[in-house]
Steps between C-alpha positions, in 0.01 A plus 500: 500500500464877501694711747279709727540877529329727753444865390386770745441860385233753597495643146230303315638586156854381580361189670303409188795559268734292715251215524464494122876518430595237760227265381630540145847411630362167622454567873206412723417849632317602816437878485346707779496858626431389860809411714282293733388279212863464395588368845203263492606375157851427630355303790283300261770418242864534407629761257822509300518880479325812635481845338405768755429869457709702743248779572166357613250583771451399775780240465804597295710259295771449761259410778315267266829339399579430867158341543548284192843386620350395833278262305746402226856589608671428167249681277692737266346849484533768231407847625326728244556873540487833319821687412457735794536221758804311375688555826213343692499206261872449563423492872236233432767288330718533809207379709437186298366582153686336214490803267277789392314604186448864400171641374423540219660167404787517249466268202611144584603604854206314652580176317876512563475580871240230562714244315812600695314490831360151445832365369698646791248376754517149362881498482543634853248255641639194321862594573435546872316171544734295283799650678354390834444146378836488326681602816320231699584242234867601490560539873301208639517129441179452696215433260231603751651847534518550123139383452385735778674784317335401171153489658543838669638667187217357290234644733666840502554512124153381392292651783349154554325418826711191548766281342578135571792292371404133468756223464432144388610257771431127484216550257317780681519879497639655817493877570867591558472880531230765505451875529204731540178407677416133570281344228136441601493184286822306441339254258455763224868598515611138499269420207647791303854384580417148382343631178803717421733203555286275276497756217861606550406866460337782701122473545233741625191410703228757559310492829184612320526208260460236770261697718758578767489834675867568437739652251703358215756226553807477279742208523835447328683164509847468651687306233830328580697248300273209594181690417256705712608496865223725632324827424496866597141613563354846564145604584376855452217683669160472334532860371839442335585315182862408422645680200759404241778643717385283792508185287851580376617565856347174617693313231823672610448423866400140429828454315688633804316256728576215258871591508493485882342153492742376235800633692376329815462167318850531355645599836332208676640258242850635556458498877370144516811370323734716708327405825522129419874527433554712809298255708718208391819691572370623837404147601849371422664782695262450793579129509873573519448751784245302700730239650780741607236720668369202696851426619561865588179508704613192691840655579330818624283297738810325640668839537198641688503203740873542561464873569223429748731262690783755517252778589603723209189718461652726236614207286165324547321812372725510193441129434124562522526768230694257280227240553230749397692583183547133415127437556419787263730358233337160548155650445625673184633168368166335581311770304735472204454123497122537521498745210736296284294183544128585500310228686240270354162601635301265723148631470239418759167668587611803701309763696680827432379695802651271769819491292518881497425514874790261559731722294393803704577319825843397373567857388395639841758275661777641280414871484372751757129563445393674822426827318389338173127478430456164325170470313369185333219536246421152377234424240263252671400354163856389426501118463788259550750484216741232380828662601840414644462638852867455586628706207233769532573530871859597414385748236231671711720508809772674300254759367355567846848535651588748225192705587581499874858603431373790288275614789799509737285410799209742443218529248233279346531161332200362312469141380191440286354243263250537217338206323381523137263223399502625140874444456543222755773694680572644841709814545708544816591862577773600747510876546699725732500871580877525498715751309436337163750453219650730242435422134853368463466265798158382384632427151769277653284335768533155338863534389727230636724610788355853500423617852472823697555322833846490657460129581273399210579238237296646215338162434180513705278669241637284219433183698150619592416568136652168397268319744196692375599433138532129578133515602422662159425823686623856480682718754489878459633793703379860505654773713541875531734699719315607814196281425617148586524181296243246379592147394234283336519129421228366269470121526276258306298263720580205275832401338566654162500271197790702354791281596743701291495794730850555636534532876720803475319668216519868525726492804 
């Protein structure tokens, strides 16, 4: 595909010569003496390079360059000038031009400067985007964050309208990350992703070819050790057509996304084995501690009764503090035991909305909510599901309590449901307007025994995800500092046929 060059000069003879020479060099040339037409051309299509005459009326080269950069910020510009205005040309470079050309053109100067400009532009662009993705890949173990970075870098590097990263989950393509404007039609992007995965190589779909009023779609498969695991898809505006550079960049970014998915799979395999071993050890330790704690609690009660009889208020207060500490240790042991021995589910037809209301009432009894605005937004079309109400009650209650603790008595808590008939799932969202989490805290949200609370056990989130995983569902957390936290549990309405799914997978 030819690279596109825009040439603007008010000297008709120079304009004609440049058009002929650039065309002979293999470029697709748009030549005009009217700056307004140049701006219109930039709005209508993307250019790889612009050559602008410095001295023009009524709009000079520098003002035109500023207008072009408003429409295409990364467009490299070469300023053309006579010998008498070199100093002005240098000023143009300081203001955003890549370089300048002197008139009359020295032999081979035109060719060499254009080649250097395009090569430098490509290197700078690719290096910047790949550096961004590489840093995300190196500093974060969270696949969602890496895929978000890949999608954003792809949009910026290719000037696409949108980018979507699809991942294959349980036989269907799921959009895991996106950047740019929302797609008007998801089905075309998904079809392109599926085609790229089937062929095992990048594919291109033209909007004009299928009668759609849209641009070109390019999809590259995400290949991991077990084969295609998804696809990276971009869609351009109708006026833009992806070039060779864009296709190469898409292949690079798709490889980065594939690495993120592969690393996540490897990490989950390691974690599942480590968690199982840790669960067994924790259960044994908890069993050894449980009985002495029960005896200690009994002795404390006897001590409290004795201190009441002798009217020792100070001693009674101290004994009460000991009792509270023992109760806390007992609850920790109970959570460790629950995590180490995941229960067998007893599924019955369950209405989720009354279950969530019950969890909210229990949470209100444990945490102050006078200045908390609690909003429920339930999907009325949500049917009953075959779930274990007892286990989900523990999970949802824990998540709601976490949200209320984050609000510290003031703010907004939203509990919502959304039913998808197409996938046969219901998504429960618990969202707060609290302080949010740092990237480090978010990355460790499901780590065993990790907590930011002075009296926390660091097991609540792991247990909640274990319960959701037992239902063949998925629990995800998103959060930003100053913007609150959102926890979403996606649950299938019917039991999964995949009996091999480990309860603690991914914990």
